[in-house]
C-alpha positions in Angstrom: -17.7 -27.8 -0.3 -15.7 -25.1 -2.2 -14.0 -22.2 -0.4 -16.6 -19.6 -1.4 -19.5 -21.7 0.0 -17.5 -22.4 3.1 -16.7 -18.7 3.7 -20.2 -17.5 3.0 -21.8 -20.2 5.1 -19.6 -19.3 8.0 -20.2 -15.6 7.7 -24.0 -16.0 7.4 -24.1 -18.4 10.4 -22.2 -15.9 12.5 -24.6 -13.1 11.6 -27.7 -15.3 12.2 -26.4 -16.3 15.6 -25.7 -12.6 16.4 -29.3 -11.6 15.7 -30.6 -14.6 17.7 -28.4 -13.6 20.6 -29.9 -10.1 20.8 -31.8 -10.6 24.0 -28.6 -11.8 25.7 -26.9 -8.7 24.5 -29.3 -6.4 26.2 -28.8 -8.2 29.5 -25.0 -8.3 29.4 -23.0 -5.7 31.4 -19.5 -7.1 30.5 -19.3 -5.8 27.0 -16.4 -4.0 25.3 -17.7 -0.6 24.0 -14.6 0.0 21.9 -15.9 -2.5 19.4 -18.7 -0.2 18.3 -19.8 3.2 19.5 -16.7 4.6 21.0 -14.3 4.4 18.1 -13.0 8.0 17.6 -11.4 9.1 14.3 -9.6 12.2 13.1 -10.4 11.8 9.4 -11.6 15.4 9.2 -8.8 16.7 11.5 -11.1 16.8 14.5 -12.1 14.1 16.9 -15.4 12.6 16.0 -17.3 9.3 16.4 -16.7 7.0 13.5 -20.4 6.8 12.7 -20.7 10.6 12.5 -18.2 11.1 9.7 -19.8 11.3 6.2 -17.3 9.0 4.4 -16.4 5.4 4.2 -13.6 4.7 6.8 -12.1 1.5 8.1 -10.4 1.6 11.5 -7.7 -0.7 12.7 -7.4 0.0 16.4 -4.4 -0.6 18.5 -6.3 -3.4 20.1 -6.9 -5.0 16.7 -3.1 -4.8 16.0 -2.4 -6.6 19.2 -5.2 -9.2 18.9 -4.2 -10.3 15.4 -0.4 -9.8 15.6 -0.3 -7.3 12.8 3.4 -6.8 13.0 3.9 -5.4 9.5 2.1 -2.4 8.0 1.0 -4.6 5.1 -0.9 -6.9 7.5 -3.6 -4.3 8.0 -5.1 -5.4 4.6 -6.3 -8.5 6.4 -8.9 -6.4 8.1 -9.5 -4.0 5.2 -11.0 -5.6 2.1 -10.1 -3.7 -1.1 -6.8 -2.5 0.4 -3.8 -4.0 -1.4 -0.3 -3.5 0.0 2.3 -5.3 -2.1 5.4 -4.6 -4.0 6.1 -1.5 -2.0 2.9 0.2 -3.1 -0.6 0.8 -1.7 -3.8 0.5 -3.7 -7.5 0.9 -2.8 -10.9 0.6 -4.4 -9.6 -1.5 -7.3 -7.2 1.2 -8.5 -3.7 -0.4 -8.7 -0.9 2.0 -8.2 2.3 1.3 -10.1 5.3 3.0 -8.5 7.3 2.8 -11.7 4.9 5.4 -13.1 7.0 8.0 -11.2 3.9 10.0 -10.4 2.0 10.6 -7.1 0.5 7.6 -5.4 -3.2 6.8 -5.5 -3.2 6.4 -1.7 -1.3 8.7 0.5 0.2 7.7 3.9 0.4 10.0 6.9 2.5 9.4 10.0 1.0 11.4 12.9 -0.8 13.6 10.3 2.4 14.3 8.4 2.5 13.1 4.7 5.2 10.4 4.6 7.2 8.4 2.1 5.8 4.9 1.3 9.2 3.3 1.8 9.3 4.7 5.4 6.0 3.2 6.4 5.6 -0.1 4.5 7.8 -1.7 7.2 7.4 -3.4 10.5 5.2 -1.5 12.9 5.1 -1.2 16.6 3.5 0.8 19.4 0.7 2.1 17.1 -2.4 3.6 18.7 -4.7 3.5 15.6 -4.7 3.3 11.8 -7.5 4.9 9.8 -8.1 3.9 6.2 -10.0 6.8 4.5 -11.6 5.7 1.2 -12.0 8.1 -1.7 -10.2 11.4 -2.6 -9.0 13.5 0.4 -7.9 16.5 -1.6 -9.2 19.2 0.7 -7.8 18.9 4.1 -4.7 16.8 3.3 -1.5 17.5 1.4 -1.9 14.4 -0.8 -4.6 14.7 -3.5 -4.5 11.1 -4.7 -7.8 9.7 -6.0 -8.3 6.5 -3.9 -7.8 7.5 -0.3 -5.4 8.0 2.6 -4.1 6.0 5.5 -3.5 7.7 8.8 -1.0 6.1 11.2 -1.1 7.4 14.7 1.5 6.3 17.2 0.8 6.1 20.9 1.4 9.4 22.6 3.3 9.9 25.8 1.1 9.9 28.9 1.0 12.9 31.2 -0.5 11.0 34.1 0.5 7.3 34.2 3.6 5.1 34.0 2.8 2.4 31.4 4.3 0.3 28.7 4.7 -3.2 27.3 7.2 -5.8 26.3 6.5 -8.4 23.6 8.4 -11.2 21.8 7.4 -13.8 19.3 9.1 -16.6 17.4 7.8 -18.7 14.4 8.8 -21.9 12.6 9.9 -19.7 9.6 12.6 -18.2 11.8 10.8 -14.9 12.2 11.7 -13.1 15.4 9.8 -10.0 16.5 10.8 -8.2 19.7 9.2 -4.8 20.6 8.3 -2.7 23.6 7.5 0.7 24.9 7.7 2.7 28.2 5.9 5.9 29.1 6.7 8.1 32.1 5.2 11.4 33.3 8.1 13.6 34.1 6.0 16.4 35.4 2.5 15.2 36.1 -0.1 16.8 33.8 2.6 18.9 32.2 5.4 16.8 30.6 5.7 13.2 29.6 8.1 10.9 27.7 7.5 7.7 25.8 10.2 5.5 24.2 9.6 2.5 22.0 11.7 0.1 20.0 11.6 -2.8 17.6 13.8 -5.6 16.3 12.6 -8.1 13.7 14.3 -10.6 11.4 12.9 -13.3 9.1 13.1 -15.1 5.8 10.6 -13.2 3.7 8.9 -15.5 1.1 11.6 -18.1 1.8 12.8 -18.2 -1.8 16.2 -19.9 -2.4 18.7 -19.6 -5.3 19.4 -22.5 -7.7 22.8 -21.2 -8.9 24.0 -19.7 -5.6 23.5 -20.1 -1.8 21.4 -17.0 -1.5 17.9 -17.1 0.2 15.4 -14.5 1.2 16.0 -12.7 4.5 15.2 -9.4 6.2 16.2 -7.5 9.3 14.8 -4.3 10.8 15.8 -2.1 13.7 13.8 0.9 14.8 13.5 3.2 17.8 11.1 6.1 18.6 10.9 8.8 21.3 7.8 10.8 22.0 7.5 13.9 24.2 4.2 15.5 25.3 4.2 18.9 26.8 1.1 20.7 28.1 2.3 24.0 29.7 -1.4 25.1 30.1 -4.7 23.4 29.8 -5.2 25.1 26.4 -1.8 24.5 24.9 -0.3 21.1 24.0 2.8 20.0 22.0 3.5 16.4 20.8 7.0 15.8 19.4 7.9 12.4 17.9 11.2 11.3 16.4 11.7 7.9 14.8 14.7 6.1 13.2 14.3 2.9 11.2 16.9 0.7 9.4 15.6 -2.1 7.3 17.5 -4.5 5.0 16.1 -7.3 2.8 17.1 -9.8 0.2 14.3 -10.9 -2.1 15.0 -13.4 -4.9 13.1 -13.3 -8.1 11.0 -16.5 -8.0 10.3 -18.3 -11.3 8.5 -21.4 -12.6 8.9 -23.4 -15.8 11.3 -25.7 -17.6 14.7 -24.4 -18.8 18.4 -24.8 -18.4 18.2 -25.4 -14.7 15.4 -28.1 -14.9 11.8 -28.0 -14.1 10.8 -25.6 -11.3 7.3 -25.3 -9.9 5.8 -22.4 -8.0 5.8 -24.5 -4.8 9.5 -25.0 -5.0 10.1 -21.3 -4.2 13.3 -21.1 -6.3 15.2 -18.4 -8.3 17.6 -19.0 -11.2 19.1 -15.5 -11.3 22.8 -15.0 -10.7 22.1 -12.0 -8.5 19.4 -11.1 -5.9 17.2 -8.1 -5.3 18.7 -6.2 -2.3 16.7 -3.5 -0.7 18.0 -1.2 2.0 15.9 1.5 3.6 17.0 4.1 6.1 14.4 6.5 7.4 14.4 9.3 9.9 11.2 11.2 10.7 10.3 13.9 13.2 6.8 15.2 13.7 5.4 18.1 15.8 1.7 18.5 16.5 0.7 21.6 18.4 -2.7 23.0 19.3 -3.7 26.2 21.1 -7.3 26.6 22.2 -8.3 30.3 22.0 -11.7 31.8 22.9 -14.0 30.2 20.3 -11.2 29.1 18.0 -8.3 26.7 17.8 -4.9 27.3 16.2 -3.1 24.2 15.1 0.3 23.4 13.6 1.6 20.2 12.0 5.2 20.0 11.0 7.5 17.3 9.9 11.0 16.5 8.7 11.9 13.2 7.1 14.8 11.7 5.3 14.5 8.4 3.5 17.5 6.7 1.8 16.6 3.9 -0.5 19.1 1.5 -2.1 17.8 -1.1 -4.5 19.9 -3.6 -6.4 18.3 -5.8 -9.0 19.3 -8.5 -11.4 16.9 -8.1 -14.3 18.0 -11.3 -16.0 15.5 -13.2 -13.9 15.5 -16.2 -16.4 19.3 -16.3 -16.4 19.4 -16.5 -20.2 22.3 -14.1 -20.6 25.5 -15.7 -21.9 24.1 -19.1 -21.0 24.3 -22.1 -23.4 24.6 -25.9 -22.9 28.4 -25.5 -23.4 29.2 -22.5 -21.1 27.8 -19.8 -19.0 29.1 -16.7 -17.3 27.6 -15.5 -14.0 26.7 -12.0 -15.3 23.7 -9.9 -14.4 21.5 -7.4 -16.1 22.4 -5.1 -13.2 20.2 -2.3 -12.1 21.0 -0.1 -9.0 18.8 2.7 -7.8 20.0 4.9 -4.9 17.8 7.7 -3.8 17.7 10.1 -0.9 14.6 12.1 -0.2 14.4 14.9 2.3 11.1 16.5 3.0 10.1 19.4 5.2 6.4 20.0 5.7 4.5 22.8 7.6 0.8 23.2 8.0 -1.0 26.0 9.9 -4.7 26.2 10.3 -7.3 28.2 12.2 -10.8 26.9 13.0 -13.9 28.0 14.8 -14.8 25.7 17.7 -18.1 25.0 19.5 -21.6 24.5 18.2 -22.6 27.1 15.7 -24.6 27.4 12.5 -21.4 28.2 10.7 -18.1 26.6 11.6 -15.2 27.4 9.3 -11.5 26.5 8.9 -8.7 28.0 6.9 -5.2 26.8 6.5 -1.9 26.9 4.5 0.5 24.1 3.7 4.1 24.2 2.5 6.3 21.3 1.4 10.0 21.4 0.5 11.3 18.3 -1.2 14.9 17.5 -2.2 15.5 14.3 -4.1 18.9 13.0 -5.0 18.9 9.9 -7.1 21.4 7.8 -9.0 20.4 5.0 -11.4 23.0 2.7 -12.8 22.2 0.2 -15.6 24.9 -2.2 -16.4 23.9 -4.6 -19.1 27.6 -5.2 -20.1 28.1 -8.1 -17.8 30.3 -6.2 -15.3 27.7 -6.6 -12.5 27.7 -2.9 -11.5 31.4 -2.1 -12.3 30.9 -1.1 -16.0 31.9 2.6 -15.4 35.4 1.4 -14.3 35.7 -1.7 -16.6 32.9 -2.6 -19.0 31.9 -6.3 -19.2 32.0 -8.7 -22.2 28.6 -7.6 -23.5 29.8 -4.1 -24.2 31.1 -5.4 -27.5 27.5 -6.0 -28.5 26.5 -2.4 -27.8 24.7 -3.2 -24.6 24.4 -0.2 -22.3 26.3 1.1 -19.3 24.2 4.1 -18.3 24.2 6.3 -15.2 21.7 9.0 -14.5 22.5 11.3 -11.6 20.0 13.9 -10.3 22.0 15.0 -7.3 21.9 18.6 -8.6 18.2 18.7 -9.0 16.6 21.8 -7.4 14.4 21.7 -4.4 10.7 21.3 -5.2 8.4 23.7 -3.3 4.7 22.9 -3.1 2.0 25.0 -1.5 -1.5 24.4 -0.5 -4.3 26.8 0.5 -7.5 25.3 1.9 -10.7 26.1 3.6 -13.8 24.2 4.8 -17.2 25.4 5.9 -19.7 23.5 7.9 -23.3 24.6 8.1 -25.6 23.1 10.7 -29.0 24.0 9.2 -30.8 21.9 11.8 -29.6 19.5 14.5 -30.2 16.7 12.0 -29.0 18.3 8.7 -25.4 19.3 8.1 -23.7 20.5 4.9 -19.9 20.8 4.6 -18.0 22.2 1.6 -14.3 22.7 1.1 -11.7 23.7 -1.5 -8.0 23.5 -1.9 -5.6 25.2 -4.3 -2.4 23.3 -4.8 0.7 24.7 -6.6 3.5 22.3 -7.6 6.4 22.4 -10.0 4.5 19.9 -12.2 1.2 21.9 -12.4 -1.4 23.6 -10.3 -4.9 22.3 -9.5 -8.1 22.9 -7.7 -9.5 20.1 -5.6 -12.4 20.0 -3.2 -15.2 18.2 -1.4 -18.8 18.5 -0.4 -21.1 16.4 1.8 -24.6 16.4 3.2 -25.6 14.4 6.3 -29.0 13.8 7.7 -29.4 12.2 11.1 -32.6 10.3 11.8 -31.4 10.0 15.4 -28.1 10.0 17.2 -27.4 6.4 16.1 -28.6 6.4 12.4 -27.6 8.8 9.6 -27.3 8.9 5.8 -24.9 11.0 3.8 -24.0 11.9 0.2 -20.5 13.3 -0.7 -18.3 14.4 -3.6 -14.6 14.7 -3.8 -12.0 15.5 -6.5 -8.6 13.9 -6.8 -5.6 15.2 -8.8 -2.2 13.8 -9.8 0.3 15.9 -11.8 1.7 14.8 -15.2 5.4 14.6 -16.1 8.0 13.5 -18.5 10.1 10.4 -18.7 13.5 11.8 -19.0 15.2 8.5 -18.3 13.4 6.7 -21.1 14.1 9.5 -23.4 17.9 9.4 -22.7 18.2 5.6 -22.7 16.2 5.2 -25.9 17.5 7.7 -28.4 16.1 5.6 -31.3 12.6 6.6 -30.2 11.4 10.3 -30.6 11.0 12.1 -27.2 7.4 13.0 -27.9 6.5 9.3 -27.6 7.1 9.5 -23.9 5.4 11.6 -21.2 2.0 11.8 -19.5 -0.5 14.6 -18.7 -2.2 15.4 -15.4 -4.9 13.1 -14.1 -8.2 14.4 -12.6 -11.0 12.4 -11.0 -14.4 13.0 -9.4 -15.9 10.6 -6.9 -19.5 10.4 -5.7 -20.5 8.5 -2.6 -23.7 7.7 -0.7 -23.9 5.8 2.6 -25.7 4.9 5.7 -24.2 4.5 9.2 -25.8 3.2 12.4 -25.8 1.7 15.8 -28.4 -0.9 16.9 -29.1 -3.3 19.8 -28.0 -0.9 22.5 -24.9 0.0 20.6 -23.8 -3.7 20.2 -23.9 -3.5 16.4 -22.3 -0.8 14.3 -22.3 -0.7 10.6 -21.4 1.4 7.5 -22.8 0.7 4.1 -21.5 2.9 1.2 -21.7 2.9 -2.6 -19.6 5.1 -4.9 -18.8 6.0 -8.5 -15.6 7.6 -9.7 -14.7 8.9 -13.1 -11.0 9.4 -14.2 -9.9 11.8 -16.8 -6.5 10.4 -17.9 -5.7 7.8 -15.2 -2.0 7.5 -14.9 -0.4 4.0 -15.0 2.7 2.2 -16.1 3.4 -1.1 -17.8 6.8 -2.9 -18.0 8.2 -5.2 -20.6 6.8 -3.5 -23.7 8.8 -4.3 -26.7 9.7 -1.5 -29.1 11.3 -0.8 -32.4 13.5 2.1 -33.6 12.1 1.8 -37.1 8.2 1.6 -37.3 8.5 1.2 -41.1 10.7 -2.0 -40.8 9.7 -5.5 -41.7 8.0 -8.3 -39.7 7.1 -12.0 -40.0 3.4 -11.2 -39.9 1.8 -8.5 -42.1 1.1 -5.3 -40.1 4.0 -5.9 -37.7 7.6 -4.9 -37.4 10.4 -6.8 -35.6 11.1 -5.5 -32.1 14.6 -4.3 -32.8 16.5 -1.1 -33.1 16.4 -1.1 -36.9 13.2 -3.0 -37.5 15.1 -6.0 -39.0 15.2 -9.6 -37.7 17.1 -9.8 -34.3 20.7 -10.9 -34.6 22.0 -10.2 -31.1 23.4 -6.8 -32.0 20.3 -4.7 -32.6 18.1 -4.8 -29.5 15.7 -1.9 -29.1 17.3 -0.1 -26.2 17.5 -2.5 -23.3 15.1 -4.9 -25.0 11.9 -3.5 -23.7 10.3 -0.3 -22.3 8.3 0.6 -19.2 6.2 3.6 -20.4 3.9 5.6 -18.3 0.6 6.6 -20.0 -2.9 8.0 -19.6 -6.2 6.3 -20.1 -9.8 7.3 -19.2 -11.3 5.0 -16.6 -14.1 4.6 -14.1 -14.8 2.7 -10.9 -18.1 1.5 -9.3 -18.2 -0.1 -5.9 -19.9 -0.8 -2.6 -18.4 -1.3 0.9 -19.8 -2.8 4.1 -18.2 -2.8 7.6 -20.0 -4.4 10.6 -18.8 -4.7 14.2 -20.8 -6.8 16.6 -20.7 -7.6 20.3 -22.6 -10.9 20.4 -22.5 -11.5 24.1 -20.2 -11.0 27.0 -16.8 -12.2 25.8 -17.7 -12.7 22.2 -17.1 -10.1 19.5 -17.0 -10.3 15.7 -16.4 -8.1 12.6 -17.5 -8.6 9.0 -16.1 -6.4 6.2 -16.7 -6.6 2.5 -15.7 -4.5 -0.6 -16.6 -4.6 -4.2 -14.9 -2.5 -6.9 -15.2 -2.7 -10.6 -12.3 -0.5 -11.8 -11.5 -0.5 -15.5 -10.3 1.5 -18.5 -13.0 3.0 -20.7 -11.8 1.7 -24.1 -8.5 3.5 -23.6 -5.5 3.0 -26.0 -2.8 1.8 -23.7 0.7 0.4 -24.4 0.7 -3.4 -25.0 2.6 -6.3 -26.6 0.8 -7.2 -29.8 3.0 -9.7 -31.6 0.6 -10.5 -34.4 -0.9 -7.1 -35.1 -4.5 -7.9 -34.2 -4.9 -5.2 -31.6 -5.1 -7.7 -28.7 -2.3 -8.2 -26.1 -0.1 -11.3 -26.5 2.2 -13.2 -24.2 3.5 -15.8 -26.6 5.2 -15.5 -30.0 8.1 -13.7 -31.6 8.3 -10.1 -30.2 7.0 -7.6 -32.7 5.4 -4.2 -32.8 2.4 -2.9 -34.7 3.5 -1.4 -38.0 3.8 2.4 -37.9 4.3 2.6 -34.1 7.4 2.6 -32.0 5.5 0.4 -29.5 2.1 -1.1 -29.8 -1.2 0.1 -28.3 -4.4 -1.8 -27.7 -7.8 -0.4 -26.9 -8.6 -1.7 -23.5 -11.5 -2.1 -21.0 -9.2 -4.1 -18.7 -9.1 -3.6 -15.0 -6.9 -1.0 -13.4 -4.5 -3.7 -12.1 -4.7 -7.4 -11.2 -6.9 -6.8 -8.2 -10.0 -8.9 -7.5 -13.3 -7.1 -7.8 -14.6 -8.2 -4.4 -13.0 -9.2 -1.1 -14.3 -10.3 2.2 -12.8 -10.3 5.7 -14.2 -11.7 8.9 -12.8 -12.1 12.4 -14.1 -13.2 15.8 -12.9 -13.5 19.3 -14.3 -15.5 22.3 -12.9 -15.2 25.8 -13.8 -17.1 29.0 -12.7 -16.8 32.6 -10.3 -19.4 33.8 -10.6 -18.9 37.6 -10.2 -15.6 39.3 -6.8 -14.6 37.9 -6.7 -15.8 34.3 -8.8 -15.9 31.2 -8.5 -17.8 27.9 -9.3 -16.7 24.4 -9.5 -18.0 20.9 -9.5 -15.8 17.8 -10.0 -16.3 14.1 -9.3 -14.1 11.1 -10.3 -15.2 7.5 -10.0 -13.5 4.1 -11.4 -14.4 0.7 -10.8 -12.9 -2.7 -11.9 -14.4 -6.1 -9.6 -14.7 -9.1 -8.5 -11.6 -11.0 -7.2 -11.0 -14.4 -3.9 -9.1 -15.0 -4.6 -6.1 -17.2 -1.2 -6.2 -18.9 -1.2 -9.8 -20.2 -4.6 -11.3 -19.5 -3.2 -13.9 -17.1 -5.5 -15.0 -14.2 -4.4 -14.6 -10.6 -6.2 -17.4 -8.7 -8.7 -16.9 -5.9 -7.4 -16.9 -2.3 -8.7 -18.1 1.0 -6.5 -17.4 4.0 -7.1 -18.1 7.6 -5.2 -17.1 10.8 -5.9 -18.5 14.2 -4.9 -17.5 17.8 -5.3 -19.1 21.2 -3.9 -17.9 24.5 -4.2 -17.3 28.2 -4.1 -13.9 29.9 -3.0 -13.7 33.5 -4.9 -10.8 35.1 -2.7 -10.3 38.1 0.5 -10.3 36.1 -1.1 -8.3 33.2 0.6 -10.8 30.9 -0.4 -13.2 28.2 1.0 -16.3 26.4 -0.3 -17.2 22.9 0.1 -19.8 20.2 -0.8 -18.5 16.7 -0.9 -19.7 13.1 -0.9 -17.7 9.9 -2.2 -19.2 6.7 -3.2 -22.3 8.7 -4.5 -24.2 5.6 -1.1 -23.6 3.9 -2.7 -21.7 1.0 0.1 -21.4 -1.7 -1.8 -19.4 -4.2 0.0 -17.4 -6.8 -0.4 -13.7 -6.1 1.4 -12.6 -9.2 2.6 -14.2 -12.5 4.0 -13.0 -15.8 4.7 -14.0 -19.3 7.7 -16.0 -20.6 11.1 -14.5 -19.8 13.3 -14.0 -22.9 17.0 -13.3 -23.1 18.3 -10.1 -24.5 18.9 -12.0 -27.8 15.3 -13.0 -28.0 15.6 -16.6 -27.0 13.1 -18.0 -24.5 14.5 -19.1 -21.2 11.7 -21.5 -20.5 10.9 -19.7 -17.2 8.2 -17.2 -16.1 8.1 -15.0 -13.0 5.8 -16.0 -10.2 5.1 -14.9 -6.6 3.5 -17.3 -4.1 2.1 -16.5 -0.7 4.2 -17.3 2.4 3.7 -20.9 3.6 2.0 -21.8 6.8 3.6 -20.1 9.8 3.2 -21.2 13.4 4.6 -19.3 16.4 4.5 -18.4 20.0 4.1 -15.0 21.6 4.5 -13.6 25.1 3.4 -10.1 26.2 3.5 -8.2 29.4 1.8 -4.8 30.0 2.7 -2.5 32.9 
């Protein structure tokens, strides 16, 4: 039986049993209502039942995070099909975001309602109350106007009434240690409360090891958070949160193939580079949420200050073909170091009408002040980062030592002015419209939203909605400066606009034991912004080539001789291309019987370019992307372009997630439980080079005992229990700067099976 059949059979069997168990559901009085009806969200900046919000939303509750040991922010994608968190980026609905495009993300992340840096949030997580994944443009109420959605992270607030907290620790066979805890104390009952939380985690990442050195993957994270809640009157409340995080990681560039260092398979988890990718992230974030209930209105303020320092060191010579021959080799790197410091201050003030009225309105203003200091050092001279003081041996061949410093860049001020209006024509028919005017240094735009909801009864509704997304355009100053042989007008990209249309149905059945959302959508992009790396170029589009209609990928358009590379050998241009997305999403939560709960979630997204001319490697001039052959460029161009209907990234079109938990009493003072979480995604094609990323089937399992009187639990868990080692990314052959194949190709493989133990105590 193949994996698709196994997964689908299991899922169908669970649902059939659920329907058969309906009579038992009606008789049970020991059910957990948080599974279905009582999930409250703040997607529209007001507290509402999940089933009452006219948009597709996935909720990962604090209970979900605890049940499935979602220790890292990226782990939430296990419960949210169609969400991809990898390579430091977040993508949704089939639209892959490439951070190298240097534009705004397609999915924005909010920490306690404050727009946050990706690097600050794609980390280990702890003491989280709830995470909401909002699908589709959110360009009316929120500062980010990305096209694909938003993720809201809400930390647990300080309690004004109870002393509470927890302490948890886990250890796995992959030497991953996670220790975290929190403690909340009401200092003045009903008036003032304090909560402190902390985290320590270390591990071995993907467990890749070096062939030419003793380096191996590793990571370490420290973080602490303090939260203060103050309610001086019943109508006025302040929530102040401050968090510090320090994360360091070493991640080697894994390869496969046969070259100077022998034959290496993907399962070997080996790197042949002389250097390692070192990533250090330091973040400090403070948020303030305040609300004041006035007669018939509410005045709210959301403010934040965050500083993120990001230090990335890379050896771009991942095939180790630089100054390496059968007779000698020097341990030199294609060194790249990016150091950035981002400081952001945000303020939002809004006034809304409260209560039940025919017309409820809301107006607000948003201000963001961003200061970015960045320094990029490229050392291809072989000095391994010291070329400014003493250039390395490759400087004689004209290879670059370049530093770009933007420490004197001015502050960027962005403003947003927004309003929403909700009309309750009947108790069952609601129309809501909204608009936002955004002004940025890169361009101004109007975005907005509209929705219509009809309720057949309190537990069944249908809706239709529209939303507009926007991402500003920009230039590519670094490419312009580092590639003087190519005219500046070959680089740069215009603003992107998109319109999304969605229809859906939400409901509760079987005495609120079953909740579901089913939604379908279509989104059209005018100038989708993306980026592609490794595009070969020429400084002379009228040069010569081996094949008619092509030009050698060199600075002068002549055969490569080691002294005439085009810039650093290849480009990473950002570009525009018209595109569209069609999809459907389903989320079901089910209480089968007392002690047994399940969830089934599925997503389908067909996201592709609409015959757009995008940068590509076309070595034979036939207009189709190539991964093999002697690097060349289409004649008459500085870099090739191919008409494409390829996907917007190497993401599978459909994905499925299912989880279940069964618990049973073990006497009067203990209970036992088992949990399962499975994910399936079919194969996907990489839009850059046509390579196929294989399908994946991943399963996690958990079993433990909860001691009621001690309010503690002990658990054994396994991640990737079938030891799935599927490639999650792969690339074409790696060439040296002199055009010689190294015999290796980049590859990334999922983490191996991981088994661990966990202990937790609540108080």
